[in-house]
C-alpha positions as CSV (number, residue, x, y, z in Angstrom):
1,X,18.9,-0.2,-5.6
2,X,20.2,2.0,-8.4
3,X,20.6,5.6,-7.4
4,X,19.9,8.4,-9.9
5,X,22.9,9.8,-11.8
6,X,24.8,12.3,-9.6
7,X,24.5,16.0,-10.4
8,X,27.7,17.5,-11.8
9,X,28.8,20.9,-12.9
10,X,27.3,21.6,-16.4
11,X,30.6,22.8,-17.9
12,X,32.7,20.1,-16.3
13,X,35.3,18.1,-18.3
14,X,34.6,14.7,-19.7
15,X,37.3,13.1,-17.4
16,X,35.6,14.5,-14.3
17,X,32.2,13.1,-15.5
18,X,33.7,9.8,-16.0
19,X,35.2,9.9,-12.6
20,X,31.9,10.7,-11.0
21,X,30.2,7.9,-13.0
22,X,32.8,5.5,-11.8
23,X,32.5,6.7,-8.2
24,X,28.7,6.4,-8.4
25,X,29.0,2.8,-9.6
26,X,30.8,1.8,-6.5
27,X,29.3,3.7,-3.5
28,X,26.7,6.0,-2.1
29,X,26.6,9.4,-0.4
30,X,27.1,9.2,3.4
31,X,24.7,10.9,5.8
32,X,25.5,14.4,6.8
33,X,26.4,15.7,3.4
34,X,22.8,16.6,2.7
35,X,22.6,18.8,5.8
36,X,25.8,20.5,4.9
37,X,24.7,21.2,1.3
38,X,21.1,22.3,2.2
39,X,21.5,23.9,5.6
40,X,21.1,27.4,4.1
41,X,17.5,27.3,2.8
42,X,16.1,23.8,2.4
43,X,14.7,21.7,5.3
44,X,15.0,18.0,5.4
45,X,11.8,16.7,3.9
46,X,11.8,13.5,6.0
47,X,12.3,15.2,9.3
48,X,9.6,13.9,11.8
49,X,6.6,16.2,12.1
50,X,3.8,16.5,14.6
51,X,0.4,15.4,13.5
52,X,-2.6,17.8,13.5
53,X,-3.9,16.0,16.7
54,X,-2.8,12.9,18.7
55,X,-3.3,9.9,16.4
56,X,-3.7,6.3,17.5
57,X,-1.5,4.9,14.8
58,X,2.1,5.7,14.0
59,X,2.5,3.4,11.0
60,X,0.4,1.6,8.4
61,X,0.7,-1.8,6.8
62,X,-1.4,-1.7,3.7
63,X,-2.5,-5.1,2.3
64,X,-3.6,-4.7,-1.4
65,X,-5.0,-7.7,-3.2
66,X,-4.8,-6.7,-6.8
67,X,-7.6,-7.6,-9.3
68,X,-10.8,-7.3,-7.3
69,X,-11.7,-9.7,-4.5
70,X,-15.3,-10.9,-4.5
71,X,-17.1,-9.5,-1.4
72,X,-20.0,-12.0,-1.6
73,X,-17.5,-14.8,-1.5
74,X,-15.5,-13.5,1.4
75,X,-16.7,-10.9,4.0
76,X,-20.3,-10.1,2.9
77,X,-22.6,-13.0,3.6
78,X,-25.8,-13.1,1.4
79,X,-28.1,-16.0,2.3
80,X,-30.7,-14.7,-0.2
81,X,-28.1,-14.9,-3.0
82,X,-27.7,-18.6,-2.2
83,X,-31.5,-19.1,-2.3
84,X,-32.1,-17.1,-5.5
85,X,-29.3,-18.5,-7.6
86,X,-30.3,-18.4,-11.2
87,X,-33.0,-15.8,-10.7
88,X,-33.1,-13.0,-13.3
89,X,-32.6,-9.4,-12.1
90,X,-32.7,-6.1,-14.0
91,X,-30.4,-3.2,-13.4
92,X,-31.5,-1.0,-16.2
93,X,-32.9,1.5,-13.8
94,X,-29.5,2.2,-12.1
95,X,-28.1,5.7,-12.8
96,X,-24.9,4.2,-14.1
97,X,-26.5,1.6,-16.4
98,X,-29.8,3.2,-17.4
99,X,-30.2,2.9,-21.2
100,X,-27.1,0.6,-21.6
101,X,-27.5,-2.7,-23.2
102,X,-26.7,-5.9,-21.2
103,X,-28.2,-4.7,-17.9
104,X,-31.9,-5.5,-18.6
105,X,-31.5,-9.2,-17.8
106,X,-28.8,-10.6,-15.6
107,X,-28.7,-13.8,-13.6
108,X,-27.8,-14.1,-9.9
109,X,-24.9,-16.4,-9.0
110,X,-24.5,-18.0,-5.7
111,X,-21.3,-17.8,-3.7
112,X,-18.8,-20.6,-4.1
113,X,-17.9,-20.7,-0.4
114,X,-20.0,-21.1,2.7
115,X,-20.1,-18.5,5.4
116,X,-19.7,-19.3,9.1
117,X,-19.8,-17.2,12.3
118,X,-16.4,-16.7,13.7
119,X,-15.0,-15.7,17.1
120,X,-16.9,-14.4,20.0
121,X,-18.3,-11.5,17.8
122,X,-20.0,-14.1,15.6
123,X,-19.1,-12.1,12.4
124,X,-19.6,-14.2,9.4
125,X,-16.6,-14.9,7.2
126,X,-16.5,-17.4,4.4
127,X,-14.4,-20.5,4.2
128,X,-12.2,-18.7,1.6
129,X,-10.4,-17.0,4.5
130,X,-10.6,-19.3,7.5
131,X,-7.4,-18.1,9.2
132,X,-8.3,-14.5,8.9
133,X,-11.7,-15.5,10.2
134,X,-10.0,-16.7,13.4
135,X,-8.8,-13.1,13.9
136,X,-12.2,-11.5,13.2
137,X,-12.6,-10.3,16.9
138,X,-9.7,-7.9,16.2
139,X,-11.1,-6.6,12.9
140,X,-13.6,-4.0,11.7
141,X,-15.1,-5.1,8.4
142,X,-16.5,-2.4,6.2
143,X,-19.2,-4.1,4.0
144,X,-20.4,-0.9,2.3
145,X,-17.4,0.2,0.3
146,X,-18.0,1.6,-3.2
147,X,-15.7,3.4,-5.7
148,X,-15.9,5.6,-8.8
149,X,-14.6,3.3,-11.6
150,X,-15.0,-0.3,-12.8
151,X,-11.7,-0.5,-14.7
152,X,-8.7,-2.0,-12.9
153,X,-6.3,0.9,-13.8
154,X,-8.7,3.7,-12.7
155,X,-9.9,1.9,-9.6
156,X,-6.4,0.9,-8.5
157,X,-5.2,4.5,-9.1
158,X,-8.2,5.8,-7.1
159,X,-7.6,3.4,-4.1
160,X,-4.0,4.6,-3.9
161,X,-4.1,8.3,-4.9
162,X,-7.8,9.4,-4.5
163,X,-7.7,10.3,-8.3
164,X,-9.4,8.0,-10.8
165,X,-8.1,9.7,-14.0
166,X,-4.9,11.5,-13.4
167,X,-1.6,10.7,-11.6
168,X,-1.5,12.1,-8.1
169,X,0.6,11.4,-5.0
170,X,0.1,8.0,-3.3
171,X,-1.4,7.7,0.1
172,X,2.0,6.5,1.4
173,X,3.6,9.6,0.0
174,X,1.0,11.8,1.7
175,X,1.7,10.2,5.0
176,X,5.4,10.6,4.5
177,X,4.9,14.2,3.6
178,X,2.6,14.8,6.6
179,X,4.5,13.0,9.3
180,X,8.1,12.5,8.1
181,X,10.2,9.5,9.2
182,X,11.6,8.5,12.5
183,X,14.3,6.4,10.9
184,X,16.7,8.2,8.6
185,X,18.4,5.1,7.3
186,X,15.3,3.7,5.6
187,X,12.7,5.2,3.3
188,X,9.5,6.3,4.9
189,X,7.4,4.5,2.3
190,X,8.2,1.0,1.1
191,X,6.3,-1.2,-1.3
192,X,6.8,-5.0,-1.2
193,X,5.7,-6.1,-4.7
194,X,6.8,-9.2,-6.6
195,X,5.3,-7.7,-9.9
196,X,3.7,-4.6,-11.1
197,X,0.1,-3.9,-10.2
198,X,-2.5,-2.1,-12.4
199,X,-1.4,1.5,-12.8
200,X,2.2,0.5,-12.4
201,X,4.6,2.8,-10.4
202,X,1.9,5.4,-10.1
203,X,0.6,3.3,-7.2
204,X,3.6,4.5,-5.1
205,X,4.6,7.7,-6.9
206,X,4.9,11.0,-5.1
207,X,3.9,13.0,-8.2
208,X,4.1,16.7,-7.3
209,X,5.2,16.1,-3.7
210,X,8.9,16.2,-3.0
211,X,10.6,13.1,-4.5
212,X,11.9,12.0,-1.0
213,X,8.3,10.9,-0.3
214,X,8.1,8.4,-3.2
215,X,7.7,4.8,-2.3
216,X,10.7,2.5,-2.7
217,X,9.9,-0.8,-4.2
218,X,11.4,-4.0,-2.7
219,X,11.0,-7.2,-4.7
220,X,10.9,-10.5,-2.9
221,X,13.7,-12.8,-3.9
222,X,17.4,-13.3,-3.6
223,X,18.1,-9.7,-4.3
224,X,15.2,-7.7,-2.9
225,X,17.0,-4.4,-3.4
226,X,19.5,-4.0,-6.2
227,X,23.1,-2.9,-5.5
228,X,22.5,-3.0,-1.7
229,X,26.1,-4.3,-1.0
230,X,28.9,-1.9,-1.2
231,X,31.5,-2.4,-3.9
232,X,34.5,-0.4,-2.6
233,X,37.6,-2.0,-1.5
234,X,38.5,0.2,1.5
235,X,36.9,2.8,3.7
236,X,39.5,5.3,2.5
237,X,38.5,4.8,-1.1
238,X,34.9,5.5,-0.2
239,X,35.8,8.6,1.7
240,X,37.7,10.0,-1.3
241,X,34.8,9.4,-3.6
242,X,32.3,11.0,-1.1
243,X,34.5,14.1,-0.9
244,X,34.6,14.4,-4.7
245,X,30.8,14.0,-4.9
246,X,30.4,16.6,-2.2
247,X,32.4,19.2,-4.1
248,X,30.6,18.6,-7.4
249,X,27.2,18.8,-5.9
250,X,28.1,22.0,-4.0
251,X,29.4,23.6,-7.2
252,X,26.3,22.5,-9.2
253,X,23.8,23.7,-6.5
254,X,25.5,27.0,-6.1
255,X,24.6,27.8,-9.8
256,X,21.1,26.4,-9.4
257,X,19.9,27.5,-6.0
258,X,16.2,27.1,-6.9
259,X,16.5,23.6,-8.3
260,X,14.4,21.5,-5.9
261,X,15.1,18.3,-7.9
262,X,18.7,18.6,-7.0
263,X,17.8,18.6,-3.3
264,X,15.7,15.5,-3.8
265,X,18.5,13.8,-5.7
266,X,21.0,14.5,-3.0
267,X,18.5,13.2,-0.4
268,X,18.1,10.0,-2.4
269,X,21.9,9.4,-2.1
270,X,21.7,9.8,1.7
271,X,18.7,7.5,1.9
272,X,20.5,5.0,-0.3
273,X,23.6,5.0,2.0
274,X,21.3,4.5,5.0
275,X,19.6,1.6,3.3
276,X,23.0,-0.1,2.8
277,X,23.5,0.2,6.6
278,X,20.1,-1.0,7.8
279,X,18.1,-2.7,5.0
280,X,20.1,-5.9,4.9
281,X,19.3,-6.5,8.6
282,X,15.7,-5.5,8.2
283,X,15.2,-8.1,5.4
284,X,17.3,-10.8,7.1
285,X,14.7,-13.3,8.4
286,X,17.4,-15.8,9.5
287,X,17.2,-14.4,13.1
288,X,13.5,-15.2,13.4
289,X,12.5,-18.3,15.4
290,X,11.1,-21.4,13.8
291,X,7.8,-20.6,15.6
292,X,7.6,-17.2,14.1
293,X,8.4,-18.5,10.6
294,X,5.7,-21.1,11.0
295,X,3.2,-18.4,12.1
296,X,3.6,-16.8,8.6
297,X,3.7,-20.2,6.8
298,X,7.4,-19.7,5.9
299,X,10.2,-22.3,5.4
300,X,13.6,-21.5,6.8
301,X,15.5,-19.7,4.0
302,X,12.4,-18.8,2.0
303,X,12.8,-15.3,0.3
304,X,9.5,-15.0,-1.5
305,X,5.8,-15.4,-1.1
306,X,3.2,-13.3,0.7
307,X,4.4,-14.8,4.0
308,X,7.8,-13.2,3.4
309,X,6.2,-9.9,2.5
310,X,4.1,-9.9,5.7
311,X,7.1,-10.8,8.0
312,X,9.3,-8.3,6.2
313,X,6.6,-5.6,6.7
314,X,6.5,-6.3,10.5
315,X,10.3,-6.0,10.6
316,X,10.3,-2.7,8.6
317,X,7.6,-1.1,10.8
318,X,9.6,-2.2,13.9
319,X,12.4,-0.1,12.5
320,X,10.3,3.0,12.0
321,X,9.1,2.8,8.4
322,X,6.0,4.9,8.3
323,X,4.0,3.2,5.5
324,X,4.5,-0.3,4.1
325,X,2.4,-1.6,1.3
326,X,2.2,-5.3,0.4
327,X,0.8,-6.0,-3.1
328,X,-0.5,-9.5,-3.8
329,X,-0.7,-10.4,-7.5
330,X,-0.5,-14.1,-7.0
331,X,2.2,-16.5,-8.1
332,X,0.4,-17.0,-11.4
333,X,-2.2,-14.3,-12.0
334,X,-4.2,-12.0,-9.8
335,X,-7.7,-11.9,-8.3
336,X,-9.5,-10.9,-11.5
337,X,-11.6,-14.0,-11.7
338,X,-13.7,-13.5,-14.8
339,X,-13.3,-17.0,-16.1
340,X,-13.6,-19.1,-12.9
341,X,-14.0,-18.3,-9.3
342,X,-11.8,-21.3,-8.6
343,X,-9.0,-18.8,-9.1
344,X,-10.0,-17.2,-5.8
345,X,-9.7,-20.6,-4.1
346,X,-6.2,-21.0,-5.5
347,X,-5.1,-17.5,-4.4
348,X,-6.6,-17.3,-0.9
349,X,-4.3,-19.8,0.7
350,X,-1.3,-17.7,-0.4
351,X,-2.5,-14.8,1.8
352,X,-4.8,-16.3,4.5
353,X,-2.2,-17.7,6.9
354,X,0.4,-14.9,6.4
355,X,-2.2,-12.2,7.2
356,X,-3.5,-14.0,10.2
357,X,0.1,-14.6,11.3
358,X,0.9,-10.9,10.9
359,X,-2.0,-9.8,13.1
360,X,-1.0,-12.4,15.8
361,X,2.6,-11.3,15.6
362,X,1.8,-7.6,15.9
363,X,-0.4,-8.3,19.0
364,X,2.2,-10.4,20.8
365,X,5.0,-7.9,20.1
366,X,2.9,-5.0,21.5
367,X,2.7,-3.3,18.0
368,X,-1.0,-3.8,17.4
369,X,-2.0,-0.6,19.2
370,X,0.3,1.6,17.2
371,X,0.1,-0.1,13.8
372,X,-2.9,0.3,11.5
373,X,-3.5,-2.7,9.2
374,X,-5.5,-2.1,6.1
375,X,-6.9,-4.8,3.8
376,X,-8.5,-3.9,0.5
377,X,-8.9,-4.5,-3.2
378,X,-9.7,-2.0,-5.9
379,X,-13.3,-3.1,-6.1
380,X,-15.5,-6.2,-5.7
381,X,-17.0,-8.7,-8.1
382,X,-20.6,-8.9,-9.5
383,X,-23.2,-11.1,-7.6
384,X,-24.6,-11.8,-11.0
385,X,-23.5,-12.8,-14.5
386,X,-25.0,-13.3,-18.0
387,X,-25.9,-16.9,-17.4
388,X,-26.6,-19.1,-14.4
389,X,-23.8,-21.5,-15.2
390,X,-21.1,-18.8,-15.6
391,X,-18.1,-19.8,-13.5
392,X,-16.6,-16.3,-13.0
393,X,-17.7,-12.9,-11.8
394,X,-17.1,-9.5,-13.4
395,X,-15.9,-6.1,-12.1
396,X,-18.1,-4.5,-9.5
397,X,-17.5,-1.0,-8.1
398,X,-20.9,-0.4,-6.6
399,X,-20.2,-2.5,-3.5
400,X,-17.2,-4.3,-2.0
401,X,-15.6,-5.1,1.4
402,X,-12.5,-3.8,3.0
403,X,-11.3,-4.1,6.6
404,X,-9.2,-2.3,9.2
405,X,-7.4,-3.7,12.3
406,X,-5.1,-2.3,15.0
407,X,-4.5,1.2,16.2
408,X,-7.7,3.1,17.0
409,X,-10.1,0.7,15.3
410,X,-13.0,-1.1,16.9
411,X,-12.5,-4.8,17.3
412,X,-15.0,-7.4,16.2
413,X,-17.2,-4.9,14.4
414,X,-19.1,-4.6,11.1
415,X,-19.8,-1.2,9.5
416,X,-22.4,-0.7,6.8
417,X,-24.3,-3.2,4.6
418,X,-25.2,-4.0,1.0
419,X,-28.6,-5.0,-0.3
420,X,-29.9,-8.6,-0.1
421,X,-27.7,-9.7,-3.0
422,X,-24.6,-7.5,-2.5
423,X,-25.3,-5.4,-5.5
424,X,-25.3,-1.9,-4.0
425,X,-24.0,-0.4,-0.7
426,X,-27.3,0.7,0.9
427,X,-26.5,1.3,4.6
428,X,-23.8,3.8,5.7
429,X,-21.9,3.7,2.4
430,X,-18.1,4.3,2.4
431,X,-16.5,5.8,-0.7
432,X,-12.8,5.5,-1.3
433,X,-12.4,9.1,-0.3
434,X,-14.1,8.4,3.1
435,X,-11.7,5.4,3.5
436,X,-8.7,7.6,2.9
437,X,-10.0,10.3,5.3
438,X,-10.4,7.7,8.0
439,X,-6.9,6.3,7.6
440,X,-5.4,9.7,7.8
441,X,-7.5,10.5,10.9
442,X,-6.2,7.4,12.6
443,X,-2.7,8.8,12.2
444,X,-3.6,12.2,13.6
445,X,-4.0,14.0,10.2
446,X,-7.0,16.1,9.2
447,X,-7.6,15.2,5.5
448,X,-8.9,18.7,4.8
449,X,-5.7,20.3,6.2
450,X,-3.1,17.9,4.7
451,X,-2.5,19.9,1.5
452,X,0.2,20.8,-0.9
453,X,0.1,23.8,-3.2
454,X,0.8,22.9,-6.8
455,X,0.0,24.5,-10.1
456,X,-1.7,27.5,-8.4
457,X,-4.0,25.5,-6.1
458,X,-4.0,23.3,-3.0
459,X,-4.3,19.6,-3.5
460,X,-5.1,16.9,-1.0
461,X,-5.5,13.1,-1.0
462,X,-9.3,13.3,-0.8
463,X,-9.6,16.1,-3.3
464,X,-12.8,18.0,-2.3
465,X,-14.5,14.9,-0.9
466,X,-14.3,12.5,2.0
467,X,-15.7,12.1,5.5
468,X,-14.1,10.3,8.4
469,X,-16.1,7.1,9.2
470,X,-16.6,7.8,12.9
471,X,-18.4,4.6,13.4
472,X,-15.3,2.4,13.0
473,X,-13.2,4.4,15.5
474,X,-12.6,2.9,18.9
């Protein structure tokens, strides 16, 4: 974790700047300095806040499978699609495709996995996700999702920020802004990502919200957070450095009382110090039992893989992190299976057991009723292709599946439906904006009231759209 350069007096001498640079390289600001510097007129942006109304969830684990998971091969069974494999269909009358070449003759493609009824609820889940299927009685599946763009970048941006064209604050940043953090030694918003998703860091950026609400990326591996270990020889040396930083920041801020970026930077130092205190323990899986590691499909000492991400997420939520996102891009590619749906078959085992293990672990630890688990992709994949023998599927934003589990959500329930082939959401459709409104509602936040004034107008995660999907609420 590399903290931003420390603020120093603009007219300071070169030697002092060098001293500050040296000090920065070896330590971080201790808690308490922020409050001393900002006590006069700036509130702590991460102070815990009351929701608009009592929410069922206090934290979110957001599982994002990057690339577009096929709904008709996973959570949306289509018997007719099996029967009519190879049949030609025309989509030239659809508002989004009318008059466009290539949509007048398409060929239906059967799913590559069989569907089976699972659990006491009998909800059908394909053989692609058998372990998640074992947990279906605790899940609400939304089969009528749709979104506003068919490009990865735009749809990924939309699923995270509610905006499909311009950078806006991430949903994790909005929750941090709306509720604050109960643990001051860890960021309120953490992203566990082995590689960059589509849209890059915009997925977890705070944009115009105060910088303290930006997501902190943790990378699975031997050094998940850079510079986490202290590099000072003695406590006295650290104290001297901290006193020097304090004086420089006080002098700098006295000349720039309206500089909010300075407040954010100072806050980042405090958070960084807290992370040195608590993050190593949070990410240390050596204390977990063999049985727990097996639950997530982990080997003793393993420091990567989606199982590691899932178990680390549970440990972070246990310690009060408000929003943890897990991004799955696959060990060699993501879910964008244009060429061959066999890619789905290769990727699914990487996430199936870990996600099922996470749900089981949350339940047995008494965390399931306070944690909202969200599973989604940016869009689905086409139930058709140009030829009957095409092995892959293309991007499909007209219909896809997502699911919710945990706090405040119905168990063993299906909301909405697509048509007989899974082409369009036709029954109780849920747009990305509705999805976001529902997530905020489950945490006690009214999406129409969670606003931030920027550039002369009020902004919100759902823009001017969105309705809470009441049907999925327990």
